N, C-alpha and C positions, 0 to 999 in steps of 0.2 A: 503494499499498500505505500509504501516510500517515493513513490516514483510519480505517481500522481500530483501531489505539491511539488515536484522538482517538475512535472512537465508542461504544468500548466502556465509557465510562465515564460519557460521555448515556444510554445503555443501560440500564448498572446505576441511573444514578441514577431514572428514570424508571421501570425493574419495581420498583425500593423504592418510591417512590411512590404504584406502583399497588396494594400489598401491604398499605402502608398503611393504606388509606381502603376498602380491602375489608376489612378484621378491622376497622376501628372503624366500620365504616356498620351499621346492622341495619334489617330490614330492618318497614316501617310499615304494619301492619297495625290496620284499625278496629276494636275494641271494639263488641259488640251491645251492649247493658243487656240484662237487667240480667247486669254483667263488674264482677269486684272483681280487684283489685292493689296492689300494696307495693313496687316498686322498690328499688333499692339499687346508688348508686355514688358512691365515691370523695369527690366534692364532697357526695353529699347521698344522701337517700333520703326516701320519699314512700310516704301511701298516698290510694286511693282510690275512691271504687265509684260507676257507672254503674247509673243508674233511671230509666224510661222513664214516663210521665204523660198521662194524655188532661187537656189543653188547651184548653177554647174547641172540642173536633173536632180537633183537630193534637195529635200527636206532640210529646211536649216532653220532654228529654234532660237531667237533671239529673247533674251532677259534685260530689259533695260528696268531700271530707276533708282532706288536710294536706300540705307541704312541708318539708320542715327541713334550713337550712345541717348539717352534722355537719361541717368541715372547716374549720381554723383557714388560709383560704389569699386567696388574689385573686378567688375564685370565687362565685358562686350555686349554688345549688339552683334550677330550673325545671321546671317542669311545662308544655308545651305541650299545649295542645288544642287539635286540628283537627276542629272537627263537620262531618261530611257533606256537599256541597255548596259548602265556603268552601277557596279553595285560602291562607289564610293560617291564622296559629296566633296565640289568648289564651294568655299567657303571666304566671302566677303565679308569682314570686319570693321567694323567703329569699333575705338577702343579708348577712353574718354571724353568725361560728360560734356554733351554740344558738338562731338566730330558727327557729321554726316559723311559717308560715301557712297560715288555715287554707283548703279550697275551696270556693265554694259557685258555679258559672256555670249556665248552663244555654244550651239552645239548640235548635233545630227540630231534629227527624227522632228516630231512632235507632244511630246509633251514629256514634263519632271517634275519632280517632287523638289517645291523650293518650301522654304521652315524659317521662320525665323525664330529664333533662340538664344540665349543670354550663356555667355562661356568663358572663362577666364583665358 
């Protein structure tokens, strides 16, 4: 019977951690051009537009906009762009209160996952 009192705090901690991860996680949906978004988070805000053009017979996705750090903390505002078919994200970072960085990126394809996050 001694195991039950010992396991109870461990189970409670596991449930709390699991709930925290579920609450902070957001689904990653790919946006297809044309698309526009202007998200805000505590660490910053951003605005971007996805447009498609034909370049030498291939579809090219253009991501244009900006990201701004809006809080005096140690975090940067980061826009992460993961184009279709890639497993890694490119980042555009604004670090330092009030810093705004322009976004001008292009990729092959018609869609990408574009997200705003706070990061060190």
